[in-house]
C-alpha positions in Angstrom: 0.0 0.0 0.0 1.5 3.4 -1.0 2.2 5.9 1.8 -0.2 8.7 2.3 0.6 12.0 0.7 3.4 13.7 2.7 4.4 10.5 4.4 7.8 8.8 3.9 7.6 5.8 1.5 9.7 3.6 3.7 8.7 4.3 7.4 5.3 5.8 6.5 5.7 8.5 9.0 5.2 12.2 8.1 8.4 13.7 6.7 8.9 15.8 9.8 8.9 12.6 11.9 10.7 10.3 9.5 13.1 7.9 11.2 14.9 6.6 8.0 18.2 8.3 8.7 18.3 6.4 12.0 17.6 3.0 10.6 20.8 0.8 10.9 22.0 -1.6 8.2 22.8 -4.4 10.5 24.9 -7.4 9.3 23.5 -10.6 10.7 24.3 -14.3 10.4 20.6 -14.9 9.9 17.8 -13.3 7.9 14.0 -13.1 8.3 11.1 -14.2 6.3 7.8 -12.6 7.3 4.5 -14.4 6.6 2.1 -11.5 6.6 -1.6 -11.4 7.0 -3.5 -9.3 4.3 -4.7 -6.8 6.9 -1.2 -6.1 8.1 -0.1 -4.6 4.8 -2.4 -1.7 5.2 -1.6 -0.9 8.9 0.9 2.0 9.4 1.6 0.6 12.9 3.0 -2.7 11.4 6.7 -3.1 12.4 7.6 -5.7 9.8 8.9 -2.8 7.7 11.5 -2.0 10.3 12.9 -5.5 10.0 13.0 -5.2 6.2 14.7 -1.9 6.4 17.3 -2.9 9.0 18.2 -6.5 8.2 19.5 -7.3 4.7 17.8 -10.3 3.1 14.5 -9.9 4.8 11.6 -11.1 2.6 7.9 -10.6 3.1 5.4 -13.2 1.9 1.6 -12.8 1.8 -0.2 -15.6 3.6 -2.9 -17.5 2.0 -4.8 -20.5 3.4 -5.6 -22.0 0.0 -2.7 -20.9 -2.1 0.6 -20.7 -0.2 3.3 -18.7 -1.8 5.2 -21.1 -4.2 8.5 -19.3 -3.8 8.3 -19.6 0.0 7.5 -23.3 -0.2 10.5 -23.8 -2.4 12.7 -21.9 0.0 11.5 -24.1 2.9 12.7 -27.1 1.0 16.0 -25.6 0.0 18.8 -27.5 2.0 20.9 -24.3 2.1 18.5 -22.8 4.6 17.7 -23.8 8.2 14.2 -22.4 8.8 13.3 -21.7 12.4 9.7 -20.7 13.2 9.3 -18.1 15.9 6.1 -19.0 17.7 4.9 -19.6 21.2 5.3 -23.3 22.1 2.1 -23.4 24.0 0.2 -22.6 20.8 2.2 -24.8 18.5 1.7 -27.8 20.8 -2.0 -27.6 20.1 -1.3 -28.7 16.5 1.9 -30.7 16.4 2.8 -31.7 20.0 6.3 -31.2 21.3 8.3 -30.1 18.3 12.0 -29.7 18.2 13.1 -26.7 20.1 15.9 -25.0 18.2 19.2 -23.9 19.8 21.8 -22.0 17.9 24.8 -24.0 16.7 27.6 -21.8 15.3 29.1 -24.8 13.5 26.0 -25.3 11.4 26.7 -24.8 7.7 23.2 -23.9 6.8 22.1 -20.3 7.1 19.5 -19.7 9.8 16.3 -18.0 8.6 13.8 -16.9 11.3 10.2 -17.1 10.2 7.7 -14.8 11.9 4.0 -14.8 11.4 3.2 -11.1 11.0 -0.3 -10.7 12.3 -2.3 -10.1 15.5 -2.0 -12.9 18.0 -5.5 -14.1 17.2 -4.8 -14.1 13.5 -1.4 -15.8 14.0 -2.8 -18.7 15.8 -5.4 -19.3 13.1 -2.8 -18.9 10.3 -0.5 -21.4 12.0 -3.2 -24.0 12.4 -4.2 -23.6 8.8 -0.6 -23.8 7.4 0.5 -27.5 7.7 3.7 -26.6 5.8 4.8 -24.8 9.0 4.2 -27.6 11.4 7.4 -29.6 10.8 9.8 -26.7 11.2 12.3 -26.2 14.0 10.7 -24.0 16.7 12.0 -21.1 18.8 9.7 -20.1 21.6 10.6 -17.0 23.6 9.8 -16.5 27.2 8.8 -12.9 28.0 11.7 -11.2 29.8 10.0 -7.8 30.2 6.8 -6.1 29.0 6.6 -5.1 25.4 7.7 -1.6 24.6 5.3 -1.5 21.6 2.3 0.7 22.5 0.6 1.6 19.2 -2.4 -0.7 19.3 -5.2 -1.1 21.8 -6.1 -4.2 23.7 -2.6 -5.6 23.5 -1.3 -7.7 26.4 2.1 -6.6 27.8 3.7 -10.0 27.3 2.8 -10.1 23.6 5.7 -8.8 21.5 5.3 -6.9 18.2 6.9 -8.4 15.1 10.1 -6.3 15.3 10.5 -7.2 19.0 10.4 -10.9 18.1 13.1 -10.2 15.5 15.2 -8.4 18.1 14.9 -11.4 20.5 15.9 -13.8 17.7 19.0 -11.8 17.1 19.8 -12.0 20.7 19.5 -15.8 20.5 22.3 -15.7 17.9 24.5 -13.8 20.4 24.1 -10.7 18.2 23.5 -8.4 21.2 24.4 -5.2 19.3 21.9 -6.0 16.6 19.2 -6.8 19.2 19.9 -3.5 20.9 19.7 -1.6 17.7 16.4 -3.2 16.8 14.9 -2.4 20.2 16.1 1.1 20.0 14.6 1.5 16.6 11.2 0.2 17.8 11.3 2.7 20.7 12.0 5.7 18.5 9.5 4.6 16.0 6.8 4.4 18.7 7.8 7.8 20.0 7.6 9.5 16.6 4.4 7.7 15.6 2.7 9.0 18.7 4.1 12.4 18.0 2.8 12.4 14.5 -0.6 11.0 15.5 -1.2 13.6 18.3 0.4 16.5 16.4 2.6 17.4 19.3 6.3 16.7 19.5 7.1 14.2 22.2 10.3 13.6 24.1 12.2 10.8 22.6 13.9 8.0 24.6 17.4 9.5 24.9 19.1 6.2 25.3 17.6 4.7 22.2 18.3 7.8 20.2 22.0 7.7 21.3 22.3 4.0 20.4 21.1 4.7 16.8 23.1 7.9 16.4 26.3 6.2 17.6 25.9 3.3 15.2 25.1 5.8 12.3 28.3 7.7 12.9 30.4 4.6 13.1 30.9 4.3 16.9 30.3 0.5 16.8 
């Protein structure tokens, strides 16, 4: 969906609140494939675009119950990739029982790709159940460490992470703590500026997050 008139094409914030100059280009040992619900493409609050902008190799696939993306299915069968589904184990068990819990192995020759279902929690559970081609994948389930910092949608539970927060935790599982920190800082500043744009009043930005992004931008990393 094209950005509204006057909005940045990439971050979809008004030009005066644009965060694109702060978005890092983070080199990672892994990449991300997002399986996105139709309704998420139209939401300016969707954070999948932050992953795509910050992590090279990120790909976005539109989910369909009846016609799964053929390119995605081929990639899942490609032996060069090690697909790891990011999904709460308590929900996955409903369909497939105790699946293999993935743990990072630096000696693995296959490239890790984290798969995230990009949707609301209610939609994600339904999408997972209706996608048998996801059920045999390695699984990484994250235990909440702290409440979500994402605050742009109503009726969200504090322990439910947004899509970009899930990506940040995945980077941490690889031992890429700098990349995790960058992604979390980007989410924080994005939320700050989104609320500024929505309410029409400039808000104080999280100074620590801004400093992390600025330092990376100017090469202090």
